[in-house]
Phi, psi and omega in degrees: 000320181297321181289326176295319178295320179296320181295316179295322178297320178296317180298318178297323178294325182283320183280356178296328177224080187297324181296317179295321178295320180295316179293330180294317183279353184300319179297321177295318180301313181297315181295313181294318179299318179296318180297313182296313181298315181295318181293323179290320177294318178296320178294321177296320178296318179295320178295320179297317178296317180297319179295319180299316184280337174292329176290339176272351184090079186290328181267052183233138173251128176265134177246122181241161170290153180286173178282161178220142181248123179235119181055038178083359180258120180272130183284340186084176183302135179091358181289331180271125179275083189238003182258140183234155177303327180296336176297318179296319178297318181296320179297316180294325183281326188255343183248048185291336181289328186242346186247137176267311181201165180214152181214135168295153177227125174234153182235152175218172177214159179151175181273141173251142187230133174227110182060237179261014179251150175217160184204144176254102185293155175294326180205144170236114186236155177229137177214186177263195184291347179266353190300314183298319179294320180297317182276357179074028179276139171252144176264113183284324183217139181089215183211166177273163177282156186256174178298320181296324178289328175292315182296327182265005181053048183295150180274071179230156179204164172240145182240154177276172184296324181296315179293321178299322181287320185284323186253342182226051187300319187245020180212162179280121183283346183298127180086354180277158178268146175222136185257126178236117181052045178068011176251129184269125176243155176255131180281122179250353181197153175243127183283148174292155184289138174247340182077203182277151176273188182297340180262002179088006179280144181283109180287340182278352180269071188210160168235141178235127183233165167300138184297329179293329179292322177293315184292319187262336184255317180275333178248318180076163182296336179243019179086006182277148178250031184252134175271140173246123181233118180065025176086359181239148177292132183209078188266351185238347182283159180288128182233161180276143180288348181269351177300134180262154179255130182296123182246018183296332182267358183239123178260110182287339185233065181283159174284152180270085185257008180248138178291116184288349181263048181274358178091002179212156177302151180300128185287338184268074185297327184287344177274342183258170175241159184291320179197176177230133177257133182233123176269122184256162184283324182246098180287341181286329181222100183273355185300313179301319180295318180293323178294327180283327182283330185302308179295330178296314180293322178296320178291322178298322183268003176055047179272128179285155176304137181093344177277135182296151176298141175259027179211163178224139180251136180230126177278114184294334183289344181298322179293320178297319179295323179296314180294318178296319179297322177297315178297320180292322179297316178296319179297317180296323178296316179292324178295321178298321176295319180295327180296333179298319179294330175294320179295319177299318177297322178296321177297322177296321178295318178299318180298314182293322179294324176296319176297319181297320179298317180296317182293329187253026181298316180296320178298321179295316179299319180296316180296320179290329179291330180265011171119357179290135180273158176306326179296323179294319179296317180296317179297322181298308184289327177294319179293325177298317180295318180294320179297318177302316182290321180293319177298316176298324178295316180296314178297321179297322177299315180297314180295320180296319179295318178297318181296318180294323178292323178294318178297319180296315183287327184276318184256351181077016179284143178285140175229154178218136179301135184235093176302328179298321179296319180293315179297318178297320182295314180296318180296314180298320179298316180295318180295319178297319178299319180291315183294310186273349177264350185293313184296312177301322179294319179297317180298320179295321183289342182264005179293145176277126184302321182295312180294326180294321181292333179272358183285136180249000000 
């Protein structure tokens, strides 16, 4: 009952001068609104970055060949052709605790032709049956290629949305032929749209094939791009995707019997792969998976102790973390600026409470004369300051949410609701009320009742 009476007394004191109370909380409203809007915009930016990189496969480790130096010129990462398809198999078989799947990756380039139309894709890539899952690709129409099609180097492919739009605008591409480097492939699937990646490149402008098809059909064991069917060259006629390519002369899984530190890239490019993609179980911390894969690769490559690795591992999520960290740093900087307005608002509340104590000195003396203790006086003025800040905090949350939605609709910036921002705002408002209301409340509680009653 005593606290209810105290609360009503505080409310009467605040509504006695509503205009002054409204102007007092204005600084708190502006500060809280700025904090909420900035945190929601920042949270939306972080989610957008996370979504972009999840579409790239955030829980993926890329394995590249190491660099090589020839005549003083360093090739950079991937210059040494030291990775083999058997490396991916070994990783999947031996690193079951940390690895989900692995796929060789090979790349090609060239013009694709459909009838009288042609297009130069942004990327032509080859992987195994796990590749789409590792990269987070969905097949919107049709189906993905299978292990048997990878093993037989089948003439099948999947195309991205950009190629489907450019070359098959008014027809269903499933089952249609597409010519790549004079080799005819059958389209068995259309990939779901991914949009642009973190660098602005169109991920949908791509073809995905079995890696064996790129190595043996687009490059061939001797670098040839010619299909042989029935013993005759037939690079332009319509062929079935189930025709197999003789691989008796090509060993997809050779032993690594050459010392990779010969000072030059491996000459047998068709036996190697460009890189290996590994999907790991814990995308937040790739270190255990990388530590487990390293000895497997060294054993596969028959590297003696003390010999440098002829491969390099890169955690793809590090770039996403860097971008997210940059966005978070900027958000924190803006929040710190917004906090300054909260401090200014707190100073304004202290100023008004000091004025209120001076104006109500006689009232304070009368209350103390009829039995109010200094603690009661202090609680009253402290509660008034906290109420002003909490009211400003609630209004600020509403204004901040409206402001973030307006920014999103006008500028197209992503926003996300942030319960943490709201909880932080209410907490900060209450703390500011306590900090800046304490001295005026303390001063009021220390007034002498006799002198207060004589105050005019």
